[in-house]
PDB file of N, CA, C and O in Angstrom:
ATOM      1  N   MET A   1    -156.328  17.817  44.032  1.00  0.00           N
ATOM      2  CA  MET A   1    -157.179  18.936  44.325  1.00  0.00           C
ATOM      3  C   MET A   1    -157.333  19.044  45.839  1.00  0.00           C
ATOM      4  O   MET A   1    -157.342  18.040  46.551  1.00  0.00           O
ATOM      5  N   LEU A   2    -157.453  20.261  46.308  1.00  0.00           N
ATOM      6  CA  LEU A   2    -157.696  20.516  47.722  1.00  0.00           C
ATOM      7  C   LEU A   2    -159.171  20.848  47.914  1.00  0.00           C
ATOM      8  O   LEU A   2    -159.705  21.760  47.282  1.00  0.00           O
ATOM      9  N   PHE A   3    -159.808  20.106  48.780  1.00  0.00           N
ATOM     10  CA  PHE A   3    -161.187  20.376  49.167  1.00  0.00           C
ATOM     11  C   PHE A   3    -161.171  20.934  50.580  1.00  0.00           C
ATOM     12  O   PHE A   3    -160.432  20.442  51.433  1.00  0.00           O
ATOM     13  N   THR A   4    -161.972  21.947  50.835  1.00  0.00           N
ATOM     14  CA  THR A   4    -162.100  22.474  52.190  1.00  0.00           C
ATOM     15  C   THR A   4    -163.567  22.396  52.590  1.00  0.00           C
ATOM     16  O   THR A   4    -164.460  22.726  51.810  1.00  0.00           O
ATOM     17  N   LEU A   5    -163.793  21.956  53.814  1.00  0.00           N
ATOM     18  CA  LEU A   5    -165.140  21.888  54.365  1.00  0.00           C
ATOM     19  C   LEU A   5    -165.174  22.797  55.576  1.00  0.00           C
ATOM     20  O   LEU A   5    -164.500  22.544  56.575  1.00  0.00           O
ATOM     21  N   SER A   6    -165.967  23.864  55.483  1.00  0.00           N
ATOM     22  CA  SER A   6    -166.025  24.821  56.585  1.00  0.00           C
ATOM     23  C   SER A   6    -167.403  24.874  57.238  1.00  0.00           C
ATOM     24  O   SER A   6    -167.603  25.625  58.193  1.00  0.00           O
ATOM     25  N   THR A   7    -168.345  24.096  56.741  1.00  0.00           N
ATOM     26  CA  THR A   7    -169.663  24.050  57.360  1.00  0.00           C
ATOM     27  C   THR A   7    -169.822  22.725  58.096  1.00  0.00           C
ATOM     28  O   THR A   7    -169.083  21.771  57.853  1.00  0.00           O
ATOM     29  N   SER A   8    -170.773  22.684  58.976  1.00  0.00           N
ATOM     30  CA  SER A   8    -171.049  21.456  59.703  1.00  0.00           C
ATOM     31  C   SER A   8    -171.324  20.329  58.707  1.00  0.00           C
ATOM     32  O   SER A   8    -172.011  20.553  57.711  1.00  0.00           O
ATOM     33  N   PRO A   9    -170.809  19.139  58.949  1.00  0.00           N
ATOM     34  CA  PRO A   9    -171.068  18.034  58.023  1.00  0.00           C
ATOM     35  C   PRO A   9    -172.552  17.692  57.937  1.00  0.00           C
ATOM     36  O   PRO A   9    -172.988  17.089  56.957  1.00  0.00           O
ATOM     37  N   TRP A  10    -173.327  18.066  58.941  1.00  0.00           N
ATOM     38  CA  TRP A  10    -174.768  17.835  58.910  1.00  0.00           C
ATOM     39  C   TRP A  10    -175.471  18.795  57.945  1.00  0.00           C
ATOM     40  O   TRP A  10    -176.621  18.568  57.569  1.00  0.00           O
ATOM     41  N   HIS A  11    -174.785  19.857  57.550  1.00  0.00           N
ATOM     42  CA  HIS A  11    -175.350  20.840  56.619  1.00  0.00           C
ATOM     43  C   HIS A  11    -174.635  20.847  55.274  1.00  0.00           C
ATOM     44  O   HIS A  11    -174.806  21.779  54.488  1.00  0.00           O
ATOM     45  N   ALA A  12    -173.841  19.826  55.002  1.00  0.00           N
ATOM     46  CA  ALA A  12    -173.066  19.767  53.758  1.00  0.00           C
ATOM     47  C   ALA A  12    -173.446  18.508  52.979  1.00  0.00           C
ATOM     48  O   ALA A  12    -173.897  17.518  53.556  1.00  0.00           O
ATOM     49  N   ASP A  13    -173.261  18.563  51.690  1.00  0.00           N
ATOM     50  CA  ASP A  13    -173.503  17.406  50.828  1.00  0.00           C
ATOM     51  C   ASP A  13    -172.219  16.574  50.771  1.00  0.00           C
ATOM     52  O   ASP A  13    -171.458  16.648  49.807  1.00  0.00           O
ATOM     53  N   ILE A  14    -171.999  15.795  51.807  1.00  0.00           N
ATOM     54  CA  ILE A  14    -170.783  14.982  51.908  1.00  0.00           C
ATOM     55  C   ILE A  14    -170.710  13.975  50.751  1.00  0.00           C
ATOM     56  O   ILE A  14    -169.644  13.767  50.172  1.00  0.00           O
ATOM     57  N   ALA A  15    -171.835  13.361  50.422  1.00  0.00           N
ATOM     58  CA  ALA A  15    -171.851  12.385  49.329  1.00  0.00           C
ATOM     59  C   ALA A  15    -171.461  13.047  48.004  1.00  0.00           C
ATOM     60  O   ALA A  15    -170.710  12.470  47.217  1.00  0.00           O
ATOM     61  N   GLY A  16    -171.963  14.238  47.765  1.00  0.00           N
ATOM     62  CA  GLY A  16    -171.619  14.973  46.551  1.00  0.00           C
ATOM     63  C   GLY A  16    -170.147  15.337  46.520  1.00  0.00           C
ATOM     64  O   GLY A  16    -169.499  15.244  45.477  1.00  0.00           O
ATOM     65  N   MET A  17    -169.618  15.751  47.661  1.00  0.00           N
ATOM     66  CA  MET A  17    -168.212  16.094  47.748  1.00  0.00           C
ATOM     67  C   MET A  17    -167.352  14.866  47.463  1.00  0.00           C
ATOM     68  O   MET A  17    -166.365  14.959  46.733  1.00  0.00           O
ATOM     69  N   LEU A  18    -167.713  13.729  48.026  1.00  0.00           N
ATOM     70  CA  LEU A  18    -166.937  12.509  47.833  1.00  0.00           C
ATOM     71  C   LEU A  18    -166.953  12.048  46.376  1.00  0.00           C
ATOM     72  O   LEU A  18    -165.973  11.472  45.902  1.00  0.00           O
ATOM     73  N   ARG A  19    -168.047  12.293  45.663  1.00  0.00           N
ATOM     74  CA  ARG A  19    -168.107  11.916  44.248  1.00  0.00           C
ATOM     75  C   ARG A  19    -167.079  12.685  43.416  1.00  0.00           C
ATOM     76  O   ARG A  19    -166.622  12.189  42.386  1.00  0.00           O
ATOM     77  N   LEU A  20    -166.717  13.883  43.853  1.00  0.00           N
ATOM     78  CA  LEU A  20    -165.753  14.700  43.121  1.00  0.00           C
ATOM     79  C   LEU A  20    -164.307  14.393  43.481  1.00  0.00           C
ATOM     80  O   LEU A  20    -163.391  14.745  42.738  1.00  0.00           O
ATOM     81  N   MET A  21    -164.103  13.744  44.606  1.00  0.00           N
ATOM     82  CA  MET A  21    -162.750  13.485  45.096  1.00  0.00           C
ATOM     83  C   MET A  21    -162.126  12.288  44.407  1.00  0.00           C
ATOM     84  O   MET A  21    -162.805  11.334  44.027  1.00  0.00           O
ATOM     85  N   GLY A  22    -160.812  12.366  44.256  1.00  0.00           N
ATOM     86  CA  GLY A  22    -160.075  11.265  43.652  1.00  0.00           C
ATOM     87  C   GLY A  22    -158.824  10.943  44.436  1.00  0.00           C
ATOM     88  O   GLY A  22    -158.482  11.616  45.409  1.00  0.00           O
ATOM     89  N   GLU A  23    -158.163   9.920  43.998  1.00  0.00           N
ATOM     90  CA  GLU A  23    -156.919   9.485  44.637  1.00  0.00           C
ATOM     91  C   GLU A  23    -155.925  10.641  44.695  1.00  0.00           C
ATOM     92  O   GLU A  23    -155.689  11.320  43.696  1.00  0.00           O
ATOM     93  N   GLY A  24    -155.349  10.854  45.867  1.00  0.00           N
ATOM     94  CA  GLY A  24    -154.337  11.888  46.030  1.00  0.00           C
ATOM     95  C   GLY A  24    -154.876  13.253  46.418  1.00  0.00           C
ATOM     96  O   GLY A  24    -154.101  14.170  46.691  1.00  0.00           O
ATOM     97  N   ASP A  25    -156.194  13.399  46.446  1.00  0.00           N
ATOM     98  CA  ASP A  25    -156.767  14.674  46.865  1.00  0.00           C
ATOM     99  C   ASP A  25    -156.620  14.834  48.372  1.00  0.00           C
ATOM    100  O   ASP A  25    -156.459  13.859  49.106  1.00  0.00           O
ATOM    101  N   ASP A  26    -156.678  16.080  48.815  1.00  0.00           N
ATOM    102  CA  ASP A  26    -156.624  16.397  50.238  1.00  0.00           C
ATOM    103  C   ASP A  26    -157.910  17.091  50.646  1.00  0.00           C
ATOM    104  O   ASP A  26    -158.473  17.878  49.884  1.00  0.00           O
ATOM    105  N   LEU A  27    -158.370  16.795  51.850  1.00  0.00           N
ATOM    106  CA  LEU A  27    -159.532  17.456  52.433  1.00  0.00           C
ATOM    107  C   LEU A  27    -159.080  18.155  53.703  1.00  0.00           C
ATOM    108  O   LEU A  27    -158.491  17.539  54.591  1.00  0.00           O
ATOM    109  N   LEU A  28    -159.363  19.449  53.778  1.00  0.00           N
ATOM    110  CA  LEU A  28    -159.066  20.216  54.988  1.00  0.00           C
ATOM    111  C   LEU A  28    -160.384  20.574  55.659  1.00  0.00           C
ATOM    112  O   LEU A  28    -161.239  21.233  55.067  1.00  0.00           O
ATOM    113  N   LEU A  29    -160.536  20.129  56.902  1.00  0.00           N
ATOM    114  CA  LEU A  29    -161.710  20.448  57.707  1.00  0.00           C
ATOM    115  C   LEU A  29    -161.383  21.667  58.543  1.00  0.00           C
ATOM    116  O   LEU A  29    -160.397  21.679  59.280  1.00  0.00           O
ATOM    117  N   MET A  30    -162.216  22.697  58.428  1.00  0.00           N
ATOM    118  CA  MET A  30    -161.979  23.939  59.144  1.00  0.00           C
ATOM    119  C   MET A  30    -163.311  24.496  59.622  1.00  0.00           C
ATOM    120  O   MET A  30    -164.371  24.035  59.197  1.00  0.00           O
ATOM    121  N   ALA A  31    -163.257  25.488  60.507  1.00  0.00           N
ATOM    122  CA  ALA A  31    -164.466  26.073  61.103  1.00  0.00           C
ATOM    123  C   ALA A  31    -165.351  24.921  61.609  1.00  0.00           C
ATOM    124  O   ALA A  31    -164.846  24.010  62.266  1.00  0.00           O
ATOM    125  N   ASP A  32    -166.650  24.945  61.319  1.00  0.00           N
ATOM    126  CA  ASP A  32    -167.532  23.875  61.801  1.00  0.00           C
ATOM    127  C   ASP A  32    -167.310  22.548  61.092  1.00  0.00           C
ATOM    128  O   ASP A  32    -167.832  21.522  61.527  1.00  0.00           O
ATOM    129  N   GLY A  33    -166.549  22.551  60.014  1.00  0.00           N
ATOM    130  CA  GLY A  33    -166.214  21.313  59.319  1.00  0.00           C
ATOM    131  C   GLY A  33    -165.399  20.359  60.172  1.00  0.00           C
ATOM    132  O   GLY A  33    -165.367  19.159  59.897  1.00  0.00           O
ATOM    133  N   VAL A  34    -164.730  20.877  61.216  1.00  0.00           N
ATOM    134  CA  VAL A  34    -163.919  20.010  62.077  1.00  0.00           C
ATOM    135  C   VAL A  34    -164.769  18.957  62.775  1.00  0.00           C
ATOM    136  O   VAL A  34    -164.237  17.953  63.250  1.00  0.00           O
ATOM    137  N   LEU A  35    -166.067  19.167  62.844  1.00  0.00           N
ATOM    138  CA  LEU A  35    -166.949  18.180  63.468  1.00  0.00           C
ATOM    139  C   LEU A  35    -166.905  16.843  62.733  1.00  0.00           C
ATOM    140  O   LEU A  35    -167.180  15.801  63.329  1.00  0.00           O
ATOM    141  N   ALA A  36    -166.565  16.860  61.453  1.00  0.00           N
ATOM    142  CA  ALA A  36    -166.474  15.626  60.673  1.00  0.00           C
ATOM    143  C   ALA A  36    -165.273  14.777  61.065  1.00  0.00           C
ATOM    144  O   ALA A  36    -165.175  13.625  60.641  1.00  0.00           O
ATOM    145  N   ALA A  37    -164.360  15.316  61.862  1.00  0.00           N
ATOM    146  CA  ALA A  37    -163.149  14.584  62.253  1.00  0.00           C
ATOM    147  C   ALA A  37    -163.255  13.941  63.629  1.00  0.00           C
ATOM    148  O   ALA A  37    -162.290  13.338  64.099  1.00  0.00           O
ATOM    149  N   VAL A  38    -164.401  14.055  64.278  1.00  0.00           N
ATOM    150  CA  VAL A  38    -164.557  13.492  65.621  1.00  0.00           C
ATOM    151  C   VAL A  38    -164.561  11.965  65.538  1.00  0.00           C
ATOM    152  O   VAL A  38    -165.309  11.371  64.761  1.00  0.00           O
ATOM    153  N   GLU A  39    -163.713  11.350  66.350  1.00  0.00           N
ATOM    154  CA  GLU A  39    -163.570   9.887  66.384  1.00  0.00           C
ATOM    155  C   GLU A  39    -164.928   9.222  66.589  1.00  0.00           C
ATOM    156  O   GLU A  39    -165.749   9.686  67.380  1.00  0.00           O
ATOM    157  N   HIS A  40    -165.146   8.126  65.860  1.00  0.00           N
ATOM    158  CA  HIS A  40    -166.362   7.304  65.928  1.00  0.00           C
ATOM    159  C   HIS A  40    -167.602   8.001  65.370  1.00  0.00           C
ATOM    160  O   HIS A  40    -168.709   7.487  65.526  1.00  0.00           O
ATOM    161  N   SER A  41    -167.447   9.148  64.730  1.00  0.00           N
ATOM    162  CA  SER A  41    -168.611   9.790  64.131  1.00  0.00           C
ATOM    163  C   SER A  41    -168.909   9.143  62.788  1.00  0.00           C
ATOM    164  O   SER A  41    -168.038   8.540  62.162  1.00  0.00           O
ATOM    165  N   HIS A  42    -170.137   9.279  62.367  1.00  0.00           N
ATOM    166  CA  HIS A  42    -170.579   8.757  61.074  1.00  0.00           C
ATOM    167  C   HIS A  42    -169.735   9.345  59.943  1.00  0.00           C
ATOM    168  O   HIS A  42    -169.367   8.641  59.003  1.00  0.00           O
ATOM    169  N   PHE A  43    -169.437  10.624  60.042  1.00  0.00           N
ATOM    170  CA  PHE A  43    -168.731  11.308  58.972  1.00  0.00           C
ATOM    171  C   PHE A  43    -167.273  10.877  58.851  1.00  0.00           C
ATOM    172  O   PHE A  43    -166.780  10.693  57.738  1.00  0.00           O
ATOM    173  N   VAL A  44    -166.586  10.716  59.955  1.00  0.00           N
ATOM    174  CA  VAL A  44    -165.179  10.305  59.880  1.00  0.00           C
ATOM    175  C   VAL A  44    -165.079   8.900  59.296  1.00  0.00           C
ATOM    176  O   VAL A  44    -164.118   8.592  58.591  1.00  0.00           O
ATOM    177  N   GLU A  45    -166.046   8.057  59.576  1.00  0.00           N
ATOM    178  CA  GLU A  45    -166.038   6.709  59.007  1.00  0.00           C
ATOM    179  C   GLU A  45    -166.197   6.771  57.489  1.00  0.00           C
ATOM    180  O   GLU A  45    -165.519   6.036  56.770  1.00  0.00           O
ATOM    181  N   ILE A  46    -167.070   7.623  56.997  1.00  0.00           N
ATOM    182  CA  ILE A  46    -167.272   7.793  55.554  1.00  0.00           C
ATOM    183  C   ILE A  46    -166.008   8.343  54.911  1.00  0.00           C
ATOM    184  O   ILE A  46    -165.586   7.853  53.863  1.00  0.00           O
ATOM    185  N   LEU A  47    -165.401   9.346  55.519  1.00  0.00           N
ATOM    186  CA  LEU A  47    -164.215   9.972  54.946  1.00  0.00           C
ATOM    187  C   LEU A  47    -163.020   9.030  54.924  1.00  0.00           C
ATOM    188  O   LEU A  47    -162.210   9.079  53.998  1.00  0.00           O
ATOM    189  N   ARG A  48    -162.901   8.174  55.932  1.00  0.00           N
ATOM    190  CA  ARG A  48    -161.787   7.210  55.982  1.00  0.00           C
ATOM    191  C   ARG A  48    -161.800   6.283  54.762  1.00  0.00           C
ATOM    192  O   ARG A  48    -160.745   5.843  54.304  1.00  0.00           O
ATOM    193  N   ALA A  49    -162.980   5.989  54.242  1.00  0.00           N
ATOM    194  CA  ALA A  49    -163.106   5.062  53.120  1.00  0.00           C
ATOM    195  C   ALA A  49    -162.690   5.691  51.792  1.00  0.00           C
ATOM    196  O   ALA A  49    -162.481   4.977  50.811  1.00  0.00           O
ATOM    197  N   ALA A  50    -162.568   7.004  51.749  1.00  0.00           N
ATOM    198  CA  ALA A  50    -162.199   7.705  50.513  1.00  0.00           C
ATOM    199  C   ALA A  50    -160.683   7.657  50.318  1.00  0.00           C
ATOM    200  O   ALA A  50    -159.938   7.581  51.295  1.00  0.00           O
ATOM    201  N   PRO A  51    -160.216   7.701  49.056  1.00  0.00           N
ATOM    202  CA  PRO A  51    -158.772   7.642  48.773  1.00  0.00           C
ATOM    203  C   PRO A  51    -158.099   9.005  48.901  1.00  0.00           C
ATOM    204  O   PRO A  51    -157.400   9.449  47.989  1.00  0.00           O
ATOM    205  N   ILE A  52    -158.312   9.660  50.030  1.00  0.00           N
ATOM    206  CA  ILE A  52    -157.842  11.031  50.248  1.00  0.00           C
ATOM    207  C   ILE A  52    -157.094  11.113  51.569  1.00  0.00           C
ATOM    208  O   ILE A  52    -157.146  10.201  52.395  1.00  0.00           O
ATOM    209  N   SER A  53    -156.394  12.234  51.748  1.00  0.00           N
ATOM    210  CA  SER A  53    -155.802  12.558  53.052  1.00  0.00           C
ATOM    211  C   SER A  53    -156.720  13.566  53.724  1.00  0.00           C
ATOM    212  O   SER A  53    -157.168  14.526  53.098  1.00  0.00           O
ATOM    213  N   ILE A  54    -156.994  13.340  54.998  1.00  0.00           N
ATOM    214  CA  ILE A  54    -157.903  14.202  55.753  1.00  0.00           C
ATOM    215  C   ILE A  54    -157.091  15.015  56.743  1.00  0.00           C
ATOM    216  O   ILE A  54    -156.303  14.472  57.517  1.00  0.00           O
ATOM    217  N   HIS A  55    -157.292  16.324  56.708  1.00  0.00           N
ATOM    218  CA  HIS A  55    -156.592  17.252  57.590  1.00  0.00           C
ATOM    219  C   HIS A  55    -157.626  18.054  58.370  1.00  0.00           C
ATOM    220  O   HIS A  55    -158.729  18.302  57.883  1.00  0.00           O
ATOM    221  N   VAL A  56    -157.265  18.451  59.570  1.00  0.00           N
ATOM    222  CA  VAL A  56    -158.137  19.315  60.371  1.00  0.00           C
ATOM    223  C   VAL A  56    -157.305  20.486  60.872  1.00  0.00           C
ATOM    224  O   VAL A  56    -156.175  20.307  61.327  1.00  0.00           O
ATOM    225  N   LEU A  57    -157.862  21.667  60.787  1.00  0.00           N
ATOM    226  CA  LEU A  57    -157.153  22.865  61.229  1.00  0.00           C
ATOM    227  C   LEU A  57    -157.154  22.906  62.759  1.00  0.00           C
ATOM    228  O   LEU A  57    -158.208  22.983  63.390  1.00  0.00           O
ATOM    229  N   ASN A  58    -155.967  22.855  63.336  1.00  0.00           N
ATOM    230  CA  ASN A  58    -155.795  22.774  64.785  1.00  0.00           C
ATOM    231  C   ASN A  58    -156.511  23.913  65.520  1.00  0.00           C
ATOM    232  O   ASN A  58    -157.191  23.673  66.518  1.00  0.00           O
ATOM    233  N   GLU A  59    -156.366  25.116  65.044  1.00  0.00           N
ATOM    234  CA  GLU A  59    -156.956  26.268  65.728  1.00  0.00           C
ATOM    235  C   GLU A  59    -158.483  26.152  65.813  1.00  0.00           C
ATOM    236  O   GLU A  59    -159.079  26.543  66.817  1.00  0.00           O
ATOM    237  N   ASP A  60    -159.110  25.620  64.769  1.00  0.00           N
ATOM    238  CA  ASP A  60    -160.565  25.487  64.780  1.00  0.00           C
ATOM    239  C   ASP A  60    -161.013  24.335  65.676  1.00  0.00           C
ATOM    240  O   ASP A  60    -162.058  24.425  66.321  1.00  0.00           O
ATOM    241  N   ALA A  61    -160.234  23.254  65.724  1.00  0.00           N
ATOM    242  CA  ALA A  61    -160.539  22.160  66.648  1.00  0.00           C
ATOM    243  C   ALA A  61    -160.402  22.641  68.093  1.00  0.00           C
ATOM    244  O   ALA A  61    -161.219  22.304  68.950  1.00  0.00           O
ATOM    245  N   GLN A  62    -159.356  23.435  68.353  1.00  0.00           N
ATOM    246  CA  GLN A  62    -159.164  23.988  69.704  1.00  0.00           C
ATOM    247  C   GLN A  62    -160.313  24.917  70.082  1.00  0.00           C
ATOM    248  O   GLN A  62    -160.817  24.854  71.203  1.00  0.00           O
ATOM    249  N   ALA A  63    -160.722  25.762  69.171  1.00  0.00           N
ATOM    250  CA  ALA A  63    -161.785  26.734  69.452  1.00  0.00           C
ATOM    251  C   ALA A  63    -163.101  26.044  69.818  1.00  0.00           C
ATOM    252  O   ALA A  63    -163.935  26.619  70.518  1.00  0.00           O
ATOM    253  N   ARG A  64    -163.279  24.819  69.347  1.00  0.00           N
ATOM    254  CA  ARG A  64    -164.503  24.079  69.627  1.00  0.00           C
ATOM    255  C   ARG A  64    -164.315  23.044  70.740  1.00  0.00           C
ATOM    256  O   ARG A  64    -165.233  22.283  71.047  1.00  0.00           O
ATOM    257  N   GLY A  65    -163.129  23.020  71.339  1.00  0.00           N
ATOM    258  CA  GLY A  65    -162.853  22.093  72.434  1.00  0.00           C
ATOM    259  C   GLY A  65    -162.832  20.635  71.995  1.00  0.00           C
ATOM    260  O   GLY A  65    -163.186  19.748  72.772  1.00  0.00           O
ATOM    261  N   LEU A  66    -162.418  20.380  70.752  1.00  0.00           N
ATOM    262  CA  LEU A  66    -162.485  19.028  70.205  1.00  0.00           C
ATOM    263  C   LEU A  66    -161.131  18.347  70.031  1.00  0.00           C
ATOM    264  O   LEU A  66    -161.084  17.233  69.510  1.00  0.00           O
ATOM    265  N   CYS A  67    -160.051  18.956  70.437  1.00  0.00           N
ATOM    266  CA  CYS A  67    -158.720  18.390  70.179  1.00  0.00           C
ATOM    267  C   CYS A  67    -158.587  16.953  70.669  1.00  0.00           C
ATOM    268  O   CYS A  67    -158.008  16.120  69.972  1.00  0.00           O
ATOM    269  N   ALA A  68    -159.102  16.651  71.835  1.00  0.00           N
ATOM    270  CA  ALA A  68    -158.973  15.310  72.399  1.00  0.00           C
ATOM    271  C   ALA A  68    -159.885  14.303  71.708  1.00  0.00           C
ATOM    272  O   ALA A  68    -159.737  13.097  71.907  1.00  0.00           O
ATOM    273  N   GLN A  69    -160.825  14.785  70.899  1.00  0.00           N
ATOM    274  CA  GLN A  69    -161.792  13.896  70.252  1.00  0.00           C
ATOM    275  C   GLN A  69    -161.528  13.689  68.761  1.00  0.00           C
ATOM    276  O   GLN A  69    -162.265  12.960  68.098  1.00  0.00           O
ATOM    277  N   ILE A  70    -160.493  14.318  68.238  1.00  0.00           N
ATOM    278  CA  ILE A  70    -160.184  14.200  66.811  1.00  0.00           C
ATOM    279  C   ILE A  70    -159.618  12.807  66.529  1.00  0.00           C
ATOM    280  O   ILE A  70    -158.770  12.314  67.273  1.00  0.00           O
ATOM    281  N   SER A  71    -160.081  12.188  65.471  1.00  0.00           N
ATOM    282  CA  SER A  71    -159.626  10.848  65.079  1.00  0.00           C
ATOM    283  C   SER A  71    -158.121  10.833  64.844  1.00  0.00           C
ATOM    284  O   SER A  71    -157.548  11.793  64.329  1.00  0.00           O
ATOM    285  N   SER A  72    -157.498   9.737  65.226  1.00  0.00           N
ATOM    286  CA  SER A  72    -156.052   9.604  65.008  1.00  0.00           C
ATOM    287  C   SER A  72    -155.721   9.404  63.532  1.00  0.00           C
ATOM    288  O   SER A  72    -154.554   9.500  63.151  1.00  0.00           O
ATOM    289  N   ASP A  73    -156.714   9.132  62.700  1.00  0.00           N
ATOM    290  CA  ASP A  73    -156.507   8.991  61.252  1.00  0.00           C
ATOM    291  C   ASP A  73    -156.474  10.335  60.538  1.00  0.00           C
ATOM    292  O   ASP A  73    -156.182  10.398  59.344  1.00  0.00           O
ATOM    293  N   VAL A  74    -156.767  11.396  61.253  1.00  0.00           N
ATOM    294  CA  VAL A  74    -156.825  12.738  60.679  1.00  0.00           C
ATOM    295  C   VAL A  74    -155.534  13.474  61.030  1.00  0.00           C
ATOM    296  O   VAL A  74    -155.038  13.385  62.154  1.00  0.00           O
ATOM    297  N   ILE A  75    -155.005  14.195  60.060  1.00  0.00           N
ATOM    298  CA  ILE A  75    -153.762  14.946  60.258  1.00  0.00           C
ATOM    299  C   ILE A  75    -154.113  16.343  60.770  1.00  0.00           C
ATOM    300  O   ILE A  75    -154.814  17.097  60.094  1.00  0.00           O
ATOM    301  N   VAL A  76    -153.633  16.682  61.947  1.00  0.00           N
ATOM    302  CA  VAL A  76    -153.884  18.000  62.530  1.00  0.00           C
ATOM    303  C   VAL A  76    -152.846  18.970  61.966  1.00  0.00           C
ATOM    304  O   VAL A  76    -151.645  18.707  62.022  1.00  0.00           O
ATOM    305  N   VAL A  77    -153.320  20.096  61.422  1.00  0.00           N
ATOM    306  CA  VAL A  77    -152.422  21.046  60.746  1.00  0.00           C
ATOM    307  C   VAL A  77    -152.596  22.458  61.288  1.00  0.00           C
ATOM    308  O   VAL A  77    -153.621  22.802  61.878  1.00  0.00           O
ATOM    309  N   SER A  78    -151.571  23.256  61.069  1.00  0.00           N
ATOM    310  CA  SER A  78    -151.577  24.671  61.435  1.00  0.00           C
ATOM    311  C   SER A  78    -151.953  25.495  60.202  1.00  0.00           C
ATOM    312  O   SER A  78    -152.158  24.951  59.117  1.00  0.00           O
ATOM    313  N   TYR A  79    -152.040  26.806  60.385  1.00  0.00           N
ATOM    314  CA  TYR A  79    -152.290  27.687  59.240  1.00  0.00           C
ATOM    315  C   TYR A  79    -151.137  27.622  58.238  1.00  0.00           C
ATOM    316  O   TYR A  79    -151.359  27.736  57.032  1.00  0.00           O
ATOM    317  N   THR A  80    -149.924  27.443  58.722  1.00  0.00           N
ATOM    318  CA  THR A  80    -148.776  27.299  57.825  1.00  0.00           C
ATOM    319  C   THR A  80    -148.932  26.057  56.954  1.00  0.00           C
ATOM    320  O   THR A  80    -148.635  26.090  55.759  1.00  0.00           O
ATOM    321  N   ASP A  81    -149.399  24.962  57.551  1.00  0.00           N
ATOM    322  CA  ASP A  81    -149.645  23.735  56.789  1.00  0.00           C
ATOM    323  C   ASP A  81    -150.778  23.938  55.785  1.00  0.00           C
ATOM    324  O   ASP A  81    -150.752  23.377  54.690  1.00  0.00           O
ATOM    325  N   PHE A  82    -151.766  24.739  56.161  1.00  0.00           N
ATOM    326  CA  PHE A  82    -152.862  25.070  55.250  1.00  0.00           C
ATOM    327  C   PHE A  82    -152.310  25.761  54.006  1.00  0.00           C
ATOM    328  O   PHE A  82    -152.722  25.452  52.888  1.00  0.00           O
ATOM    329  N   VAL A  83    -151.393  26.681  54.197  1.00  0.00           N
ATOM    330  CA  VAL A  83    -150.762  27.363  53.060  1.00  0.00           C
ATOM    331  C   VAL A  83    -150.005  26.350  52.204  1.00  0.00           C
ATOM    332  O   VAL A  83    -150.053  26.420  50.976  1.00  0.00           O
ATOM    333  N   ARG A  84    -149.311  25.417  52.838  1.00  0.00           N
ATOM    334  CA  ARG A  84    -148.581  24.388  52.080  1.00  0.00           C
ATOM    335  C   ARG A  84    -149.536  23.550  51.230  1.00  0.00           C
ATOM    336  O   ARG A  84    -149.214  23.193  50.097  1.00  0.00           O
ATOM    337  N   LEU A  85    -150.714  23.239  51.783  1.00  0.00           N
ATOM    338  CA  LEU A  85    -151.699  22.479  51.011  1.00  0.00           C
ATOM    339  C   LEU A  85    -152.194  23.272  49.810  1.00  0.00           C
ATOM    340  O   LEU A  85    -152.414  22.706  48.739  1.00  0.00           O
ATOM    341  N   THR A  86    -152.372  24.582  49.982  1.00  0.00           N
ATOM    342  CA  THR A  86    -152.833  25.397  48.851  1.00  0.00           C
ATOM    343  C   THR A  86    -151.755  25.513  47.778  1.00  0.00           C
ATOM    344  O   THR A  86    -152.070  25.611  46.592  1.00  0.00           O
ATOM    345  N   VAL A  87    -150.495  25.504  48.180  1.00  0.00           N
ATOM    346  CA  VAL A  87    -149.396  25.535  47.207  1.00  0.00           C
ATOM    347  C   VAL A  87    -149.304  24.187  46.478  1.00  0.00           C
ATOM    348  O   VAL A  87    -149.031  24.141  45.279  1.00  0.00           O
ATOM    349  N   LYS A  88    -149.532  23.110  47.203  1.00  0.00           N
ATOM    350  CA  LYS A  88    -149.468  21.759  46.633  1.00  0.00           C
ATOM    351  C   LYS A  88    -150.524  21.554  45.547  1.00  0.00           C
ATOM    352  O   LYS A  88    -150.276  20.876  44.550  1.00  0.00           O
ATOM    353  N   HIS A  89    -151.700  22.145  45.749  1.00  0.00           N
ATOM    354  CA  HIS A  89    -152.825  21.935  44.829  1.00  0.00           C
ATOM    355  C   HIS A  89    -153.145  23.229  44.089  1.00  0.00           C
ATOM    356  O   HIS A  89    -153.433  24.254  44.706  1.00  0.00           O
ATOM    357  N   ALA A  90    -153.093  23.172  42.782  1.00  0.00           N
ATOM    358  CA  ALA A  90    -153.402  24.361  41.960  1.00  0.00           C
ATOM    359  C   ALA A  90    -154.889  24.695  42.013  1.00  0.00           C
ATOM    360  O   ALA A  90    -155.273  25.850  41.829  1.00  0.00           O
ATOM    361  N   ALA A  91    -155.727  23.686  42.263  1.00  0.00           N
ATOM    362  CA  ALA A  91    -157.176  23.909  42.287  1.00  0.00           C
ATOM    363  C   ALA A  91    -157.728  23.609  43.679  1.00  0.00           C
ATOM    364  O   ALA A  91    -157.215  22.755  44.402  1.00  0.00           O
ATOM    365  N   GLN A  92    -158.785  24.334  44.032  1.00  0.00           N
ATOM    366  CA  GLN A  92    -159.417  24.149  45.339  1.00  0.00           C
ATOM    367  C   GLN A  92    -160.923  24.272  45.197  1.00  0.00           C
ATOM    368  O   GLN A  92    -161.418  25.116  44.451  1.00  0.00           O
ATOM    369  N   ILE A  93    -161.645  23.429  45.912  1.00  0.00           N
ATOM    370  CA  ILE A  93    -163.102  23.523  45.963  1.00  0.00           C
ATOM    371  C   ILE A  93    -163.492  23.658  47.430  1.00  0.00           C
ATOM    372  O   ILE A  93    -163.080  22.860  48.272  1.00  0.00           O
ATOM    373  N   SER A  94    -164.284  24.669  47.719  1.00  0.00           N
ATOM    374  CA  SER A  94    -164.750  24.918  49.095  1.00  0.00           C
ATOM    375  C   SER A  94    -166.186  24.436  49.255  1.00  0.00           C
ATOM    376  O   SER A  94    -167.040  24.641  48.393  1.00  0.00           O
ATOM    377  N   TRP A  95    -166.417  23.790  50.390  1.00  0.00           N
ATOM    378  CA  TRP A  95    -167.769  23.320  50.724  1.00  0.00           C
ATOM    379  C   TRP A  95    -168.216  23.988  51.985  1.00  0.00           C
ATOM    380  O   TRP A  95    -169.327  23.741  52.454  1.00  0.00           O
TER     381      TRP A  95
END
């Protein structure tokens, strides 16, 4: 399943989202959700422990001036890669 987080992690139920995630799921951080990918943040540490792949939309990280602060454990993707993730997963849940 593909999960997308487009709100600030401080305004999202991260624990609830993680309860729904399983092995092999993908999480795409976009819009204000990219804040969850900042290195050494509380949120990136929580997400690293989940059995998922974490992606961040490059354009949204750039728009917020965060490219240099994105964790190296997070996969930076383009809009084309976003489309590939939606094709890979028949189901999607947005947060």
